C-alpha positions as CSV (number, residue, x, y, z in Angstrom):
1,M,38.5,51.8,77.7
2,E,37.0,55.5,78.7
3,T,34.1,55.3,76.5
4,I,33.7,50.8,78.6
5,S,34.4,52.7,81.7
6,A,31.1,55.6,80.8
7,M,29.1,52.5,79.9
8,T,30.1,50.6,82.9
9,E,29.0,53.8,85.7
10,Q,25.8,54.1,83.5
11,V,25.0,50.0,84.0
12,T,26.1,50.6,87.5
13,A,23.5,53.7,87.9
14,H,20.7,52.0,86.4
15,A,21.3,48.8,88.2
16,S,21.4,50.9,91.4
17,E,17.9,52.6,90.6
18,T,15.9,49.7,89.6
19,Y,17.3,47.9,92.4
20,T,15.5,50.8,94.7
21,S,12.6,50.9,93.2
22,S,12.2,47.2,93.1
23,E,12.5,47.8,97.3
24,A,10.0,50.7,97.1
25,N,7.8,47.4,95.0
26,Q,8.0,45.7,97.2
27,K,6.7,47.3,100.2
28,S,4.1,48.5,98.6
29,V,2.8,44.8,97.9
30,A,3.2,44.2,101.4
31,S,1.6,46.8,102.3
32,I,-1.2,46.3,99.9
33,K,-1.1,42.3,100.7
34,E,-1.6,43.7,105.0
35,L,-4.7,45.8,103.7
36,V,-6.3,42.7,101.9
37,D,-5.8,40.7,104.7
38,K,-7.5,42.8,107.4
39,I,-10.5,43.5,104.5
40,K,-10.4,40.0,104.4
41,E,-10.8,39.3,108.0
42,D,-13.1,41.7,108.2
43,A,-15.3,40.0,106.1
44,D,-15.2,37.2,107.4
45,R,-16.0,38.6,110.4
46,L,-19.4,40.0,109.1
47,K,-20.4,37.0,107.9
48,A,-20.0,35.5,110.4
49,E,-22.0,37.2,112.6
50,G,-24.5,37.7,109.6
């Protein structure tokens, strides 16, 4: 029983770490998307001016 409890604790800790990493990745992707959208807007504006 102790082994199962220890394994459950390890799986739970790993799942928590994975979830935290996933949240950080989602924030990074959102930030990069904002930058890419801004670059596209700037490129479209320059193309229209040029």
